[in-house]
Steps between C-alpha positions, in 0.01 A plus 500: 500500500777743601697412184192572285442840666867585460492417130184706450656796685820471293312491172281793608809701597667429169184603307471817708864583437452453125184710507678783685794490261266500200305797635820685579633435148171621351517815717859573391405456136193723534697789647817435300711440811852409386749294702780493243587138582575601860367206704563675832300804391213282372480307826507822702215648298308168526535506877359853515222405259398203714491716815279752320282225354430366849428851626260571210300188579490588872376858447244399240355246745425777751204653317650852505388799296783435255682211335863430421648336192822431321664776294848579374609579861408156637863383479628773730544495875430808715850647470513460124155649454574791734800594289264592215344785698605843373341769717763711681336714766836637612518693171220730611595869501494656850348819355251470220473782247210748496315314228429215741169523679324312771168405342171591682699667781294582809176388336252230582413278205128492421458131417162570337683673215729205428393215266423166667752340263731607221717314249740703288582188297141488375512877438796453264758689708735206566746342259541119478691334783877532453788289635802645676689172469830451683542867586401685820316762299150471649515872589524592130197291410292649779613845382410446133169343600402808698623726218298302246191539713553873547564544127178317419297710743635824354524418130247221448737250338719221638877508441748241624799683645860380522628333815838450336551876470455528877728201570773637268476870576336564839819434700777689670706519177224691317367717779248253639456343840426137419724198451385319182472123564615550858181675598333837507204704618197618308500858632863536389404380153209742480742780583743384229220496240405853602858623469543338158174618349327166472575145387539306176270217392564133565513444126774761443700395809420130565571311818808276499622484860273207581744269316827696528443550877664840480448851368617604154647825383266795532351562154230755584627731226433233238123499556234769501333586830124455480331844485302588817670228707690733729410460867362820645436396857518194723241434769577288805178336618460526881630179651289231669168626361271283288275802442785711363632212289156438352461868427836508323408186300176660395717750310770274347730200564738542795857380561535303821773323692442161663676214671502221242779267617276253682410151385126552464557806279769314301257221412174700488257375233150640550245652739529779756838475669442526876795290610786597727690790348714763671598864449871475419448664160715345229303503177339765284166426324193684373154522656245515221165466678298366789183301559355204691491126428283259699472755781874568520613854407818526291738721301582389147878514448708462183833324547803491268572124503326411177155357435591153624514623860180548703175580320648573157759721664269664759427446868203602714631623838262496792359847592407614850629625836581147615808478281823598677321735743377720219825487301328299232554148378874453437544862609341640185353806680834616640659664193248565218556778247395605154607759242295759316596640161 
């Protein structure tokens, strides 16, 4: 009897191992994960993938407001994934220039004047989801997203602006304050766009740092700045206020900073994300709306990790005072801002 059970267990284990290996191989093929004949690298990624696979099954069995799933980051451990974050809060200027304003200062927001929900994607003010790749340039994507929204609101047409121009040119060498693939800050980038009279289009100055993992030579003089794309003012939304954030979003998309280095965020697939998420801001993204789903309020957020992550590149972050003592889910209410043209 014992021998029979042992044989059954052995066969089952072997089948499970084959199944896991097959699923892992299929995942690597789907996301074009290359190991370059490095067996040690492949086994390391497989180990991470198995850990994440187990965690995905566990979370999805808990009947939460969101689900997890495999994506191109499933082969990374926490340290490796954290290294992708590109928001650098220490780059903030101690004294902001006069064209920076605190939005809705000393006013009480009349919630009756704010729409119950809003979606700037449906309104046509948001470009397709982009992919920052292997470069810590999230700050540039959040910046262009907010600029694209502001441009649409003012001019009525949607233009995709160049992240690569910011990565190449908004740095210390060219009078900027950011650090290319080593991180940056959206407010700094807004200031650079203002100083330089606007930004070129994505088509004229395409993104390449996602594969090169570094900035190129600044080529801003080789492309034409889009007319009417110069930032006039930047508004900092009062922190820790859902009412002020919703009021700002009723006007246009808003740049936000979040903490995104945690496992649930890494593997997010769908639903309203209400899981554990802190306020150590490390990633720049774009808030593009808000609403409610199955009784759970949320903010709709556009990420820059491609359409294969999350809900076609988006995440719904839980909305309400219960998140981080009013700091917002993943700290999204701590540092929101948007430009006007």
